[in-house]
C-alpha positions as CSV (number, residue, x, y, z in Angstrom):
1,M,21.8,3.1,-16.2
2,Y,22.9,0.0,-13.8
3,I,19.1,0.1,-12.4
4,V,17.5,-0.5,-15.7
5,D,20.1,-3.5,-16.1
6,V,19.1,-5.0,-13.5
7,Y,15.7,-4.6,-13.2
8,E,16.1,-6.4,-17.0
9,E,17.8,-9.1,-15.1
10,L,14.8,-9.3,-12.5
11,D,12.5,-9.6,-15.1
12,A,14.7,-12.1,-16.9
13,R,15.1,-14.6,-13.6
14,E,18.5,-13.8,-14.4
15,V,18.8,-12.7,-10.2
16,P,16.9,-13.3,-7.4
17,T,14.3,-10.8,-6.3
18,N,15.1,-11.6,-2.2
19,L,17.6,-10.0,-0.1
20,T,19.4,-11.8,2.9
21,M,21.1,-10.0,5.5
22,R,22.1,-11.1,8.9
23,D,21.4,-9.1,12.2
24,R,20.2,-10.9,15.6
25,N,18.9,-8.2,17.2
26,L,16.6,-7.3,14.2
27,A,15.5,-10.5,13.9
28,V,14.4,-11.1,18.0
29,L,12.8,-7.2,17.2
30,I,10.8,-8.6,13.9
31,R,10.1,-12.1,15.6
32,G,8.6,-10.7,18.3
33,L,6.8,-8.0,16.8
34,D,4.9,-10.6,14.7
35,E,4.6,-12.9,17.3
36,A,3.2,-10.2,19.5
37,G,0.4,-9.5,16.7
38,Q,2.2,-5.9,16.0
39,L,3.8,-6.2,12.8
40,G,1.1,-5.2,10.8
41,A,0.6,-2.5,12.4
42,V,4.6,-1.7,12.0
43,G,3.5,-2.3,8.6
44,T,0.6,0.1,8.2
45,D,2.8,2.9,10.0
46,V,5.7,2.6,7.4
47,R,3.4,2.6,4.4
48,E,1.7,6.0,6.0
49,Y,5.1,7.0,6.1
50,L,6.1,5.8,2.3
51,D,2.5,7.5,1.1
52,R,1.6,4.1,0.1
53,D,-1.1,2.4,-0.2
54,T,-2.3,-0.1,3.0
55,T,-3.1,-3.9,2.9
56,D,-4.7,-5.9,5.5
57,S,-2.1,-8.1,6.2
58,E,2.3,-7.7,6.8
59,S,4.6,-10.3,5.7
60,R,7.9,-10.2,7.5
61,G,9.4,-9.6,4.0
62,S,7.2,-6.8,3.1
63,V,8.0,-5.0,6.4
64,L,11.6,-5.4,6.2
65,G,11.6,-4.3,2.5
66,L,9.0,-0.9,3.8
67,L,11.4,-0.2,6.7
68,V,14.6,-0.4,4.3
69,R,12.9,1.9,1.7
70,A,12.0,3.8,4.6
71,G,15.5,4.5,6.0
72,L,16.6,4.8,2.5
73,A,14.3,7.3,1.7
74,E,15.9,9.4,5.1
75,V,19.5,8.7,4.7
76,R,19.8,8.7,0.6
77,P,16.4,10.1,-1.1
78,D,18.6,10.2,-3.9
79,L,18.8,6.5,-4.5
80,I,15.0,6.1,-3.9
81,E,14.6,8.5,-6.5
82,A,17.5,6.5,-8.9
83,D,15.5,3.5,-8.5
84,E,12.1,5.3,-9.3
85,D,13.3,6.5,-12.7
86,G,15.2,3.5,-13.4
87,Y,11.9,2.0,-13.2
88,E,9.7,4.2,-15.1
89,T,12.5,3.6,-17.7
90,F,12.6,-0.1,-18.1
91,T,8.7,0.0,-18.4
92,E,9.0,2.3,-21.1
93,R,11.7,0.1,-22.0
94,Q,9.0,-2.8,-22.0
95,E,6.2,-1.4,-23.6
96,T,8.0,-0.3,-26.7
97,Q,9.2,-3.9,-27.1
98,F,5.9,-5.3,-28.0
């Protein structure tokens, strides 16, 4: 299962945990929201949408990650489910290795 393999690579620090994207309009929007003090509210909204625990502050990166998850949940919920299943398998393997 490819997702489990990538979790193992991440755990071994063989691949980076960050993503890079280039989109001028999104960069302006996110930076503008951050400078206007509204990025935290967007983070709160998307956390509620995803039914995740809230946090006191949101970084740009964390909000972007949440927004990508929200988009995938709408467009391809099967991929979110595959990731969750892959993570569960990865953690089960980790537990049995000790």
